[in-house]
Every structure is written in structure tokens, then in C-alpha cells.
gemmi code that builds the backbone of each chain (N, CA, C; Angstrom):
import gemmi

chains = {
    "A": [
        ("ASP", (-8.667, -14.006, -13.070), (-8.652, -12.695, -12.445), (-7.567, -11.833, -13.076)),
        ("ALA", (-7.867, -10.556, -13.303), (-6.873, -9.632, -13.799), (-5.832, -9.413, -12.718)),
        ("ARG", (-4.569, -9.282, -13.140), (-3.527, -9.099, -12.143), (-2.463, -8.138, -12.647)),
        ("VAL", (-1.735, -7.576, -11.675), (-0.584, -6.733, -11.954), (0.642, -7.637, -11.936)),
        ("THR", (1.430, -7.569, -12.991), (2.588, -8.446, -13.119), (3.876, -7.665, -12.923)),
        ("GLN", (4.716, -8.148, -12.005), (5.983, -7.487, -11.743), (7.126, -8.447, -12.025)),
        ("THR", (8.177, -7.897, -12.601), (9.410, -8.660, -12.799), (10.616, -7.780, -12.479)),
        ("PRO", (11.714, -8.355, -11.957), (11.822, -9.747, -11.515), (11.158, -9.928, -10.155)),
        ("ARG", (10.895, -11.126, -9.745), (10.341, -11.361, -8.413), (11.421, -11.224, -7.350)),
        ("HIS", (12.619, -11.639, -7.710), (13.760, -11.538, -6.787), (14.967, -11.061, -7.570)),
        ("LYS", (15.753, -10.210, -6.920), (16.971, -9.714, -7.564), (18.029, -9.515, -6.493)),
        ("VAL", (19.186, -10.136, -6.692), (20.336, -9.901, -5.822), (21.416, -9.273, -6.694)),
        ("THR", (21.936, -8.156, -6.264), (22.933, -7.466, -7.061), (23.979, -6.850, -6.146)),
        ("GLU", (25.029, -6.373, -6.752), (26.090, -5.750, -5.964), (25.938, -4.231, -6.010)),
        ("MET", (26.407, -3.620, -4.961), (26.375, -2.170, -4.877), (26.988, -1.548, -6.131)),
        ("GLY", (26.332, -0.522, -6.635), (26.834, 0.178, -7.808), (26.213, -0.285, -9.118)),
        ("GLN", (25.548, -1.435, -9.098), (24.928, -1.953, -10.313), (23.600, -1.263, -10.572)),
        ("GLU", (23.196, -1.270, -11.839), (21.889, -0.735, -12.211), (20.833, -1.823, -12.019)),
        ("VAL", (19.698, -1.415, -11.506), (18.569, -2.330, -11.318), (17.347, -1.750, -12.024)),
        ("THR", (16.694, -2.561, -12.802), (15.443, -2.132, -13.442), (14.331, -3.098, -13.072)),
        ("MET", (13.255, -2.557, -12.536), (12.073, -3.344, -12.194), (10.940, -2.949, -13.129)),
        ("ARG", (10.169, -3.930, -13.539), (9.101, -3.699, -14.510), (7.745, -4.092, -13.958)),
        ("CYS", (6.738, -3.418, -14.460), (5.381, -3.643, -13.983), (4.418, -3.556, -15.164)),
        ("GLN", (3.556, -4.545, -15.273), (2.480, -4.493, -16.262), (1.176, -4.283, -15.504)),
        ("PRO", (0.596, -3.083, -15.606), (-0.652, -2.836, -14.860), (-1.820, -3.597, -15.481)),
        ("ILE", (-2.913, -3.627, -14.764), (-4.122, -4.269, -15.286), (-4.636, -3.453, -16.472)),
        ("LEU", (-5.004, -4.157, -17.529), (-5.492, -3.494, -18.736), (-6.693, -2.611, -18.409)),
        ("GLY", (-6.597, -1.343, -18.825), (-7.698, -0.416, -18.558), (-7.493, 0.457, -17.330)),
        ("HIS", (-6.601, 0.051, -16.430), (-6.293, 0.897, -15.282), (-5.461, 2.085, -15.748)),
        ("ASN", (-5.789, 3.293, -15.240), (-5.054, 4.467, -15.690), (-4.177, 5.099, -14.615)),
        ("THR", (-4.114, 4.482, -13.436), (-3.190, 4.973, -12.411), (-2.222, 3.849, -12.035)),
        ("VAL", (-0.973, 4.242, -11.841), (0.067, 3.288, -11.453), (0.871, 3.899, -10.309)),
        ("PHE", (1.092, 3.094, -9.283), (1.843, 3.528, -8.116), (3.042, 2.601, -7.924)),
        ("TRP", (4.162, 3.189, -7.511), (5.312, 2.403, -7.041), (5.486, 2.674, -5.545)),
        ("TYR", (5.542, 1.580, -4.768), (5.796, 1.674, -3.342), (7.026, 0.834, -3.001)),
        ("ARG", (7.702, 1.258, -1.933), (8.816, 0.483, -1.404), (8.458, 0.098, 0.023)),
        ("GLN", (8.722, -1.143, 0.390), (8.381, -1.593, 1.737), (9.602, -2.192, 2.421)),
        ("THR", (9.888, -1.670, 3.600), (10.904, -2.236, 4.477), (10.274, -2.445, 5.848)),
        ("MET", (10.942, -3.227, 6.666), (10.410, -3.464, 8.012), (10.326, -2.152, 8.786)),
        ("MET", (11.322, -1.311, 8.621), (11.395, -0.086, 9.418), (10.427, 0.996, 8.925)),
        ("GLN", (10.248, 1.111, 7.627), (9.504, 2.252, 7.074), (8.098, 1.911, 6.619)),
        ("GLY", (7.757, 0.658, 6.546), (6.444, 0.322, 6.014), (6.392, 0.607, 4.523)),
        ("LEU", (5.198, 0.897, 4.010), (5.003, 1.151, 2.580), (5.212, 2.636, 2.294)),
        ("GLU", (6.266, 2.942, 1.557), (6.543, 4.329, 1.188), (6.197, 4.534, -0.286)),
        ("LEU", (5.477, 5.604, -0.576), (5.149, 5.918, -1.952), (6.356, 6.536, -2.634)),
        ("LEU", (6.762, 5.939, -3.752), (7.891, 6.470, -4.516), (7.426, 7.329, -5.688)),
        ("ALA", (6.440, 6.827, -6.447), (5.996, 7.527, -7.646), (4.556, 7.153, -7.959)),
        ("TYR", (3.892, 8.074, -8.648), (2.477, 7.904, -8.962), (2.230, 8.453, -10.359)),
        ("PHE", (1.608, 7.667, -11.209), (1.296, 8.067, -12.577), (-0.206, 8.019, -12.791)),
        ("ARG", (-0.694, 8.966, -13.583), (-2.066, 8.894, -14.062), (-2.042, 9.125, -15.562)),
        ("ASN", (-2.677, 8.234, -16.297), (-2.655, 8.316, -17.762), (-1.226, 8.473, -18.285)),
        ("ARG", (-0.326, 7.749, -17.675), (1.085, 7.663, -18.034), (1.890, 8.897, -17.639)),
        ("ALA", (1.242, 9.936, -17.131), (1.968, 11.149, -16.740), (2.347, 11.062, -15.264)),
        ("PRO", (3.588, 11.389, -14.932), (3.992, 11.376, -13.519), (3.333, 12.525, -12.765)),
        ("LEU", (2.581, 12.210, -11.719), (1.905, 13.236, -10.934), (2.637, 13.553, -9.645)),
        ("ASP", (3.338, 12.576, -9.121), (4.014, 12.794, -7.844), (5.160, 11.805, -7.726)),
        ("ASP", (6.359, 12.314, -7.616), (7.504, 11.445, -7.326), (8.322, 12.036, -6.188)),
        ("SER", (7.640, 12.757, -5.317), (8.335, 13.449, -4.235), (8.965, 12.485, -3.239)),
        ("GLY", (8.489, 11.250, -3.200), (9.039, 10.276, -2.271), (10.234, 9.523, -2.818)),
        ("MET", (10.644, 9.861, -3.998), (11.702, 9.109, -4.665), (13.028, 9.862, -4.616)),
        ("PRO", (14.120, 9.188, -4.204), (15.450, 9.843, -4.249), (15.824, 10.114, -5.706)),
        ("LYS", (15.853, 11.382, -6.074), (15.997, 11.746, -7.488), (17.368, 11.448, -8.047)),
        ("ASP", (18.383, 11.426, -7.178), (19.729, 11.290, -7.708), (19.992, 9.901, -8.265)),
        ("ARG", (19.242, 8.895, -7.795), (19.531, 7.540, -8.252), (18.316, 6.783, -8.761)),
        ("PHE", (17.139, 7.266, -8.475), (15.914, 6.565, -8.877), (15.255, 7.306, -10.039)),
        ("SER", (14.646, 6.530, -10.928), (13.823, 7.126, -11.974), (12.660, 6.185, -12.278)),
        ("ALA", (11.516, 6.774, -12.570), (10.326, 5.979, -12.894), (9.723, 6.515, -14.184)),
        ("GLU", (9.296, 5.600, -15.038), (8.727, 5.987, -16.333), (7.589, 5.055, -16.707)),
        ("MET", (6.758, 5.534, -17.627), (5.754, 4.681, -18.258), (5.879, 4.853, -19.759)),
        ("PRO", (6.706, 4.051, -20.399), (6.902, 4.182, -21.841), (5.616, 3.944, -22.629)),
        ("ASP", (4.728, 3.105, -22.126), (3.407, 2.951, -22.724), (2.442, 2.483, -21.637)),
        ("ALA", (1.179, 2.349, -22.013), (0.143, 2.063, -21.011), (0.275, 0.675, -20.400)),
        ("THR", (1.062, -0.190, -21.016), (1.184, -1.557, -20.510), (2.478, -1.791, -19.749)),
        ("LEU", (3.277, -0.758, -19.565), (4.579, -0.964, -18.917), (4.964, 0.239, -18.073)),
        ("ALA", (5.310, -0.041, -16.828), (5.894, 0.972, -15.946), (7.238, 0.430, -15.489)),
        ("THR", (8.232, 1.307, -15.407), (9.555, 0.871, -14.981), (10.048, 1.723, -13.827)),
        ("LEU", (10.827, 1.094, -12.968), (11.499, 1.782, -11.865), (12.966, 1.386, -11.943)),
        ("LYS", (13.822, 2.379, -12.058), (15.234, 2.116, -12.245), (16.026, 2.719, -11.099)),
        ("ILE", (17.030, 1.985, -10.644), (17.950, 2.476, -9.623), (19.365, 2.396, -10.204)),
        ("GLN", (20.027, 3.534, -10.240), (21.388, 3.576, -10.778), (22.168, 4.724, -10.143)),
        ("PRO", (23.221, 4.437, -9.382), (23.685, 3.118, -8.953), (22.951, 2.633, -7.702)),
        ("SER", (22.841, 1.341, -7.552), (22.150, 0.793, -6.381), (23.068, 0.804, -5.156)),
        ("GLU", (22.426, 0.898, -3.977), (23.145, 0.907, -2.720), (22.494, -0.105, -1.770)),
        ("PRO", (23.233, -0.592, -0.789), (22.648, -1.571, 0.149), (21.365, -1.081, 0.814)),
        ("ARG", (21.246, 0.212, 1.074), (20.034, 0.745, 1.730), (18.809, 0.692, 0.814)),
        ("ASP", (19.013, 0.358, -0.458), (17.877, 0.203, -1.373), (17.228, -1.170, -1.238)),
        ("SER", (17.828, -2.046, -0.465), (17.278, -3.388, -0.274), (15.892, -3.268, 0.349)),
        ("ALA", (14.912, -3.846, -0.336), (13.512, -3.713, 0.081), (12.656, -4.538, -0.871)),
        ("VAL", (11.364, -4.544, -0.610), (10.404, -5.093, -1.571), (9.748, -3.907, -2.271)),
        ("TYR", (9.765, -3.933, -3.578), (9.186, -2.858, -4.376), (7.878, -3.369, -4.984)),
        ("PHE", (6.802, -2.674, -4.640), (5.479, -3.044, -5.137), (5.003, -2.045, -6.180)),
        ("CYS", (4.408, -2.579, -7.207), (3.676, -1.781, -8.177), (2.192, -2.057, -7.955)),
        ("ALA", (1.374, -1.029, -8.106), (-0.074, -1.199, -7.965), (-0.761, -0.365, -9.036)),
        ("SER", (-1.884, -0.848, -9.528), (-2.643, -0.062, -10.504), (-4.084, 0.042, -10.064)),
        ("GLY", (-4.760, 1.070, -10.599), (-6.153, 1.296, -10.232), (-6.870, 2.136, -11.265)),
        ("LEU", (-8.189, 2.117, -11.192), (-9.031, 2.941, -12.058), (-10.002, 3.684, -11.155)),
        ("PRO", (-9.744, 4.969, -10.918), (-10.614, 5.711, -9.991), (-12.063, 5.746, -10.460)),
        ("ARG", (-12.971, 5.508, -9.504), (-14.410, 5.609, -9.785), (-15.069, 6.351, -8.634)),
        ("SER", (-15.891, 7.329, -8.975), (-16.603, 8.108, -7.950), (-15.653, 8.647, -6.898)),
        ("GLY", (-14.486, 9.050, -7.339), (-13.523, 9.640, -6.421), (-12.727, 8.655, -5.614)),
        ("ALA", (-12.993, 7.366, -5.768), (-12.254, 6.359, -5.005), (-11.383, 5.543, -5.951)),
        ("ASN", (-10.183, 5.251, -5.523), (-9.240, 4.515, -6.360), (-8.813, 3.251, -5.616)),
        ("VAL", (-9.394, 2.125, -5.983), (-9.042, 0.858, -5.349), (-7.838, 0.281, -6.086)),
        ("LEU", (-6.773, 0.012, -5.363), (-5.539, -0.464, -5.976), (-5.431, -1.980, -5.936)),
        ("THR", (-4.883, -2.531, -7.025), (-4.501, -3.936, -7.069), (-2.982, -3.974, -7.128)),
        ("PHE", (-2.396, -4.753, -6.231), (-0.950, -4.810, -6.144), (-0.387, -5.994, -6.909)),
        ("GLY", (0.820, -5.802, -7.443), (1.586, -6.935, -7.924), (2.202, -7.668, -6.754)),
        ("ALA", (2.852, -8.793, -7.062), (3.428, -9.631, -6.006), (4.717, -9.049, -5.439)),
        ("GLY", (5.244, -8.022, -6.085), (6.436, -7.353, -5.567), (7.727, -7.873, -6.164)),
        ("SER", (8.734, -7.016, -6.130), (10.099, -7.381, -6.521), (10.971, -7.230, -5.285)),
        ("ARG", (11.543, -8.357, -4.844), (12.380, -8.319, -3.635), (13.818, -8.069, -4.051)),
        ("LEU", (14.350, -6.920, -3.669), (15.693, -6.505, -4.083), (16.651, -6.597, -2.917)),
        ("THR", (17.781, -7.224, -3.157), (18.872, -7.271, -2.178), (20.120, -6.716, -2.838)),
        ("VAL", (20.659, -5.660, -2.247), (21.885, -5.047, -2.762), (23.004, -5.332, -1.773)),
        ("LEU", (24.022, -6.024, -2.239), (25.113, -6.446, -1.344), (26.231, -5.407, -1.293)),
    ],
    "B": [
        ("ARG", (2.151, 16.401, 12.520), (1.369, 15.163, 12.519), (1.643, 14.417, 11.216)),
        ("LYS", (1.877, 13.097, 11.306), (2.084, 12.304, 10.100), (0.804, 12.260, 9.283)),
        ("GLU", (0.959, 12.043, 7.976), (-0.218, 11.986, 7.110), (-1.170, 10.877, 7.520)),
        ("VAL", (-0.605, 9.728, 7.881), (-1.412, 8.586, 8.312), (-0.674, 7.902, 9.462)),
        ("GLU", (-1.374, 7.645, 10.549), (-0.735, 6.995, 11.692), (-1.548, 5.817, 12.185)),
        ("GLN", (-0.846, 4.730, 12.462), (-1.475, 3.544, 13.041), (-0.613, 3.043, 14.188)),
        ("ASP", (-1.243, 2.416, 15.152), (-0.538, 1.727, 16.209), (-0.007, 0.414, 15.621)),
        ("PRO", (1.319, 0.215, 15.601), (1.849, -0.982, 14.939), (1.521, -2.284, 15.652)),
        ("GLY", (1.137, -2.206, 16.940), (0.855, -3.426, 17.689), (2.154, -4.116, 18.081)),
        ("PRO", (2.219, -5.454, 18.172), (1.148, -6.362, 17.739), (0.007, -6.465, 18.737)),
        ("PHE", (-1.163, -6.724, 18.206), (-2.320, -7.039, 19.009), (-2.401, -8.565, 19.071)),
        ("ASN", (-2.276, -9.102, 20.261), (-2.380, -10.553, 20.462), (-3.714, -10.847, 21.120)),
        ("VAL", (-4.587, -11.558, 20.437), (-5.920, -11.822, 20.979), (-6.254, -13.299, 20.836)),
        ("PRO", (-7.118, -13.826, 21.702), (-7.551, -15.230, 21.559), (-8.617, -15.343, 20.485)),
        ("GLU", (-8.730, -16.514, 19.940), (-9.819, -16.780, 18.982), (-11.150, -16.389, 19.589)),
        ("GLY", (-11.990, -15.797, 18.759), (-13.320, -15.425, 19.233), (-13.402, -14.026, 19.806)),
        ("ALA", (-12.264, -13.412, 20.026), (-12.261, -12.062, 20.605), (-12.686, -11.023, 19.571)),
        ("THR", (-13.089, -9.891, 20.076), (-13.352, -8.719, 19.241), (-12.180, -7.759, 19.388)),
        ("VAL", (-11.696, -7.260, 18.262), (-10.536, -6.369, 18.302), (-10.793, -5.186, 17.379)),
        ("ALA", (-10.280, -4.036, 17.766), (-10.492, -2.828, 16.962), (-9.175, -2.090, 16.770)),
        ("PHE", (-9.005, -1.567, 15.550), (-7.830, -0.757, 15.225), (-8.288, 0.624, 14.787)),
        ("ASN", (-7.495, 1.629, 15.129), (-7.748, 2.982, 14.650), (-6.634, 3.437, 13.744)),
        ("CYS", (-6.976, 4.402, 12.923), (-5.999, 5.006, 12.019), (-6.337, 6.489, 11.927)),
        ("THR", (-5.389, 7.343, 12.274), (-5.643, 8.789, 12.207), (-4.993, 9.367, 10.952)),
        ("TYR", (-5.605, 10.413, 10.418), (-5.082, 11.034, 9.210), (-5.087, 12.545, 9.375)),
        ("SER", (-4.245, 13.223, 8.592), (-4.075, 14.662, 8.779), (-4.808, 15.499, 7.737)),
        ("ASN", (-5.099, 14.936, 6.558), (-5.720, 15.713, 5.494), (-7.241, 15.728, 5.667)),
        ("SER", (-7.764, 16.833, 6.172), (-9.196, 16.889, 6.463), (-10.048, 16.855, 5.202)),
        ("ALA", (-9.419, 17.073, 4.036), (-10.184, 17.061, 2.784), (-10.331, 15.664, 2.191)),
        ("SER", (-9.704, 14.679, 2.801), (-9.757, 13.313, 2.269), (-11.194, 12.826, 2.211)),
        ("GLN", (-11.520, 12.133, 1.112), (-12.898, 11.702, 0.908), (-13.085, 10.190, 0.954)),
        ("SER", (-12.113, 9.456, 0.462), (-12.284, 8.002, 0.395), (-11.151, 7.332, 1.148)),
        ("PHE", (-11.505, 6.269, 1.847), (-10.550, 5.575, 2.705), (-10.695, 4.069, 2.512)),
        ("PHE", (-9.625, 3.365, 2.839), (-9.650, 1.921, 2.637), (-8.883, 1.226, 3.741)),
        ("TRP", (-9.227, -0.025, 3.975), (-8.414, -0.936, 4.767), (-7.921, -2.051, 3.839)),
        ("TYR", (-6.608, -2.302, 3.926), (-6.002, -3.404, 3.199), (-5.464, -4.411, 4.208)),
        ("ARG", (-5.356, -5.651, 3.758), (-4.774, -6.705, 4.595), (-3.520, -7.193, 3.885)),
        ("GLN", (-2.454, -7.394, 4.684), (-1.227, -7.920, 4.108), (-0.749, -9.112, 4.933)),
        ("ASP", (-0.653, -10.247, 4.285), (-0.093, -11.437, 4.911), (1.426, -11.410, 4.753)),
        ("CYS", (2.093, -12.168, 5.617), (3.559, -12.159, 5.638), (4.135, -12.492, 4.259)),
        ("ARG", (5.007, -11.622, 3.774), (5.722, -11.816, 2.515), (4.787, -11.861, 1.298)),
        ("LYS", (3.622, -11.226, 1.444), (2.688, -11.133, 0.316), (2.374, -9.672, 0.034)),
        ("GLU", (1.647, -9.441, -1.046), (1.240, -8.079, -1.365), (-0.010, -7.692, -0.591)),
        ("PRO", (-0.207, -6.396, -0.367), (-1.455, -5.943, 0.281), (-2.652, -6.226, -0.624)),
        ("LYS", (-3.766, -6.553, 0.009), (-5.009, -6.788, -0.742), (-6.140, -6.033, -0.080)),
        ("LEU", (-7.041, -5.511, -0.906), (-8.156, -4.730, -0.379), (-9.024, -5.566, 0.541)),
        ("LEU", (-9.281, -5.023, 1.729), (-10.196, -5.653, 2.669), (-11.562, -4.983, 2.597)),
        ("MET", (-11.564, -3.661, 2.787), (-12.828, -2.931, 2.793), (-12.624, -1.485, 2.378)),
        ("SER", (-13.630, -0.930, 1.764), (-13.697, 0.511, 1.593), (-14.393, 1.086, 2.824)),
        ("VAL", (-14.138, 2.348, 3.112), (-14.726, 2.979, 4.288), (-15.635, 4.103, 3.823)),
        ("TYR", (-16.917, 3.951, 4.038), (-17.883, 4.956, 3.619), (-18.229, 5.862, 4.789)),
        ("SER", (-18.752, 7.020, 4.475), (-19.074, 7.986, 5.534), (-20.120, 7.418, 6.493)),
        ("SER", (-20.941, 6.509, 6.002), (-21.990, 5.935, 6.845), (-21.539, 4.651, 7.532)),
        ("GLY", (-20.287, 4.294, 7.357), (-19.811, 3.036, 7.905), (-20.042, 1.922, 6.903)),
        ("ASN", (-19.335, 0.826, 7.084), (-19.426, -0.279, 6.150), (-19.217, -1.580, 6.905)),
        ("GLU", (-20.121, -2.530, 6.686), (-20.020, -3.804, 7.388), (-19.965, -4.930, 6.368)),
        ("ASP", (-19.064, -5.885, 6.608), (-18.946, -7.043, 5.721), (-18.675, -8.253, 6.601)),
        ("GLY", (-19.737, -8.964, 6.932), (-19.586, -10.132, 7.792), (-19.082, -9.730, 9.166)),
        ("ARG", (-17.934, -10.246, 9.549), (-17.383, -9.967, 10.884), (-16.618, -8.650, 10.942)),
        ("PHE", (-16.487, -7.990, 9.828), (-15.682, -6.777, 9.739), (-16.566, -5.537, 9.600)),
        ("THR", (-16.239, -4.510, 10.401), (-16.957, -3.241, 10.326), (-15.943, -2.117, 10.261)),
        ("ALA", (-16.116, -1.233, 9.293), (-15.248, -0.065, 9.161), (-16.064, 1.189, 9.431)),
        ("GLN", (-15.494, 2.125, 10.162), (-16.182, 3.377, 10.488), (-15.270, 4.553, 10.173)),
        ("LEU", (-15.905, 5.678, 9.887), (-15.186, 6.924, 9.627), (-15.663, 7.979, 10.609)),
        ("ASN", (-14.729, 8.647, 11.250), (-15.052, 9.771, 12.127), (-14.339, 10.998, 11.582)),
        ("ARG", (-15.090, 11.805, 10.814), (-14.464, 12.965, 10.159), (-14.079, 14.040, 11.174)),
        ("ALA", (-14.866, 14.215, 12.195), (-14.586, 15.280, 13.163), (-13.241, 15.054, 13.851)),
        ("SER", (-12.966, 13.811, 14.185), (-11.709, 13.494, 14.861), (-10.647, 12.970, 13.899)),
        ("GLN", (-11.012, 12.867, 12.623), (-10.086, 12.449, 11.564), (-9.444, 11.093, 11.860)),
        ("TYR", (-10.325, 10.104, 12.056), (-9.786, 8.752, 12.137), (-10.769, 7.779, 11.504)),
        ("ILE", (-10.214, 6.652, 11.084), (-11.033, 5.541, 10.627), (-10.729, 4.347, 11.524)),
        ("SER", (-11.702, 3.470, 11.646), (-11.531, 2.317, 12.524), (-11.924, 1.044, 11.797)),
        ("LEU", (-11.367, -0.062, 12.267), (-11.713, -1.388, 11.763), (-11.991, -2.277, 12.955)),
        ("LEU", (-13.171, -2.856, 12.967), (-13.572, -3.752, 14.055), (-13.692, -5.162, 13.500)),
        ("ILE", (-13.066, -6.109, 14.170), (-13.169, -7.515, 13.772), (-13.830, -8.265, 14.916)),
        ("ARG", (-14.970, -8.882, 14.616), (-15.667, -9.661, 15.640), (-15.366, -11.140, 15.463)),
        ("ASP", (-15.457, -11.894, 16.558), (-15.287, -13.357, 16.503), (-14.024, -13.695, 15.701)),
        ("SER", (-12.909, -13.179, 16.121), (-11.682, -13.303, 15.332), (-11.279, -14.779, 15.157)),
        ("LYS", (-10.735, -15.045, 13.978), (-10.281, -16.378, 13.587), (-8.754, -16.399, 13.477)),
        ("LEU", (-8.189, -17.593, 13.558), (-6.737, -17.722, 13.380), (-6.303, -17.120, 12.046)),
        ("SER", (-7.150, -17.287, 11.040), (-6.838, -16.807, 9.695), (-6.880, -15.288, 9.567)),
        ("ASP", (-7.359, -14.616, 10.611), (-7.347, -13.147, 10.582), (-5.958, -12.591, 10.910)),
        ("SER", (-5.051, -13.436, 11.348), (-3.693, -12.983, 11.679), (-3.029, -12.415, 10.429)),
        ("ALA", (-2.661, -11.143, 10.511), (-2.114, -10.434, 9.354), (-1.768, -9.025, 9.812)),
        ("THR", (-1.278, -8.233, 8.871), (-1.095, -6.800, 9.120), (-2.184, -6.047, 8.388)),
        ("TYR", (-2.805, -5.104, 9.078), (-3.916, -4.336, 8.523), (-3.458, -2.902, 8.270)),
        ("LEU", (-3.585, -2.484, 7.030), (-3.076, -1.184, 6.582), (-4.234, -0.257, 6.252)),
        ("CYS", (-4.187, 0.943, 6.785), (-5.200, 1.906, 6.355), (-4.613, 2.775, 5.241)),
        ("VAL", (-5.478, 3.249, 4.375), (-5.061, 4.001, 3.199), (-5.874, 5.278, 3.110)),
        ("VAL", (-5.169, 6.381, 2.903), (-5.811, 7.687, 2.880), (-5.312, 8.456, 1.660)),
        ("PRO", (-6.209, 9.124, 0.907), (-5.716, 9.995, -0.161), (-5.096, 11.235, 0.446)),
        ("ALA", (-3.912, 11.605, -0.037), (-3.174, 12.693, 0.587), (-3.361, 14.037, -0.099)),
        ("SER", (-3.917, 14.038, -1.290), (-4.067, 15.305, -1.995), (-5.126, 15.159, -3.074)),
        ("ASN", (-5.432, 16.237, -3.740), (-6.430, 16.176, -4.791), (-5.956, 15.430, -6.036)),
        ("THR", (-4.665, 15.132, -6.081), (-4.149, 14.394, -7.228), (-4.470, 12.910, -7.141)),
        ("GLY", (-4.950, 12.464, -6.010), (-5.272, 11.053, -5.875), (-4.149, 10.215, -5.306)),
        ("LYS", (-3.102, 10.872, -4.823), (-1.988, 10.143, -4.205), (-2.513, 9.372, -2.990)),
        ("LEU", (-2.169, 8.117, -2.894), (-2.657, 7.265, -1.800), (-1.521, 6.931, -0.859)),
        ("ILE", (-1.733, 7.232, 0.416), (-0.716, 7.021, 1.438), (-1.157, 5.881, 2.351)),
        ("PHE", (-0.245, 4.966, 2.597), (-0.517, 3.844, 3.478), (0.014, 4.128, 4.876)),
        ("GLY", (-0.735, 3.675, 5.871), (-0.229, 3.692, 7.233), (0.836, 2.623, 7.405)),
        ("GLN", (1.472, 2.674, 8.556), (2.542, 1.717, 8.865), (2.000, 0.296, 9.014)),
        ("GLY", (0.705, 0.191, 9.332), (0.110, -1.134, 9.517), (0.020, -1.519, 10.976)),
        ("THR", (-1.025, -2.263, 11.295), (-1.217, -2.825, 12.632), (-1.203, -4.340, 12.512)),
        ("THR", (-0.339, -4.959, 13.279), (-0.210, -6.419, 13.210), (-1.137, -7.085, 14.212)),
        ("LEU", (-1.895, -8.048, 13.723), (-2.820, -8.818, 14.561), (-2.370, -10.269, 14.585)),
        ("GLN", (-2.264, -10.803, 15.795), (-1.988, -12.228, 15.978), (-3.153, -12.819, 16.753)),
        ("VAL", (-3.859, -13.755, 16.135), (-4.954, -14.432, 16.816), (-4.439, -15.796, 17.279)),
        ("LYS", (-4.568, -16.040, 18.583), (-4.019, -17.258, 19.180), (-5.134, -18.264, 19.450)),
        ("PRO", (-4.813, -19.566, 19.387), (-5.836, -20.579, 19.681), (-6.256, -20.507, 21.143)),
    ],
}
model = gemmi.Model(1)
for chain_id, residues in chains.items():
    chain = gemmi.Chain(chain_id)
    for i, (resn, *xyz) in enumerate(residues, 1):
        res = gemmi.Residue()
        res.name, res.seqid = resn, gemmi.SeqId(i, " ")
        for name, pos in zip(("N", "CA", "C"), xyz):
            atom = gemmi.Atom()
            atom.name, atom.element = name, gemmi.Element(name[0])
            atom.pos, atom.b_iso = gemmi.Position(*pos), 0.0
            res.add_atom(atom)
        chain.add_residue(res)
    model.add_chain(chain)
structure = gemmi.Structure()
structure.add_model(model)
structure.setup_entities()
């Protein structure tokens, strides 16, 4: 089965450190989403790309977060500097819209703990 | 009104029960909707797409009510393995941005 691959699966870091999370979308998918999930907030959309172009990053704190797609096989989410409130599970998902519907496949997530 | 709203539950039901969840949305222009299932400490996975005419897959039925702007998920003859969080998904704009609800937690008891 085709899958979305995320690294690292787990990351523990100290406040102020830079964190980079990576995502390899399914080959041929042209949309990539980054979501953050916490118990309190549920799944929050951070950034959305189509054909590698950022279409919406309104949910992302701009001062410390950045998201990019250097090529079609790699999406990155960077936090610099990290803060304890960034502790969450970060999911990447990819999809290929058909007939106006975009079914997403999620990666297993990156669990981030900032001390 | 939030873009997508769900009752977080938990819904505690006995095996064999029928249970239904609703999800309301604010964007009246939304065209495609989905239900995802998320098990504890796992990623969300697609459960069903929601068509304007309704969609049935075994014990699961999804319905769309455009006039009242909600989608529903009905689970019949619930199994222990149905215990999970059920997330509804709604497109929020013409760009294809997909917004997830908070999720409804279902616990099926023996």
C-alpha cells in the first residue's frame, strides 16, 4: 500500500531548539496538508500546499513556524525557536483531488515534546 | 459559528446498539464531505465519503442535510472494535482547504 512517511516519529527537545519535521507524500499526490493535534484543540490545520505552492498557512504561527515543499517528494515543517506549548502530534497528509473531492492519506505523525 | 462542530461525547453504548453522530458546518458552498476514524495514538483514516444522496457501507450510513448544514454518521449493530474517535471533514473554501471537526468519541461496551 502507498503510504505517507513522516520523520521523526518521536522528538524530545528543549525549549528554544529548532525542530524540523519531514514528510514524504504519496507519489502522484499533488496536495499536502500539515495538521497539529492536541487533546484540547483537536486537529488544527497549519498549512496546505497544492502542486508545491502554499495555498493557506493562516493557521500557522508565522513568527516561529515555517512550511516548505522543496520538491514534490518532500514537505518540511520547521519550528524555530520551539516552545513547550508546541508539544503535540504533527500529522502530514497528502491527497489527489478527483471530481472535486480530496481524500487524504495521513502519515503516522511526529510526536513532539518540548521541555 | 465554528467552521465544523461535533459533539465530543463520549458516547457510551452497549454492543449491538445503534448510534448516530452529527456534524454541523458553516460553509454552505461545501460540496464534498468525509468521515474519518481515529484510533487512540494513531493517524486518522478514511471511513466514508458523504454523497448528496447518502452513502451506506455495511453497518455504516452517512447522510448529508444541506438545508440544515449537517452531516450524520449512523452505526448499526455496534461492535467493540467500533470504539474510536470519529472525525468529520468539511472543505472550508474553494481552495480545497479541509477542516476537521473536534471528533466524537465512541466507546462500545460488552
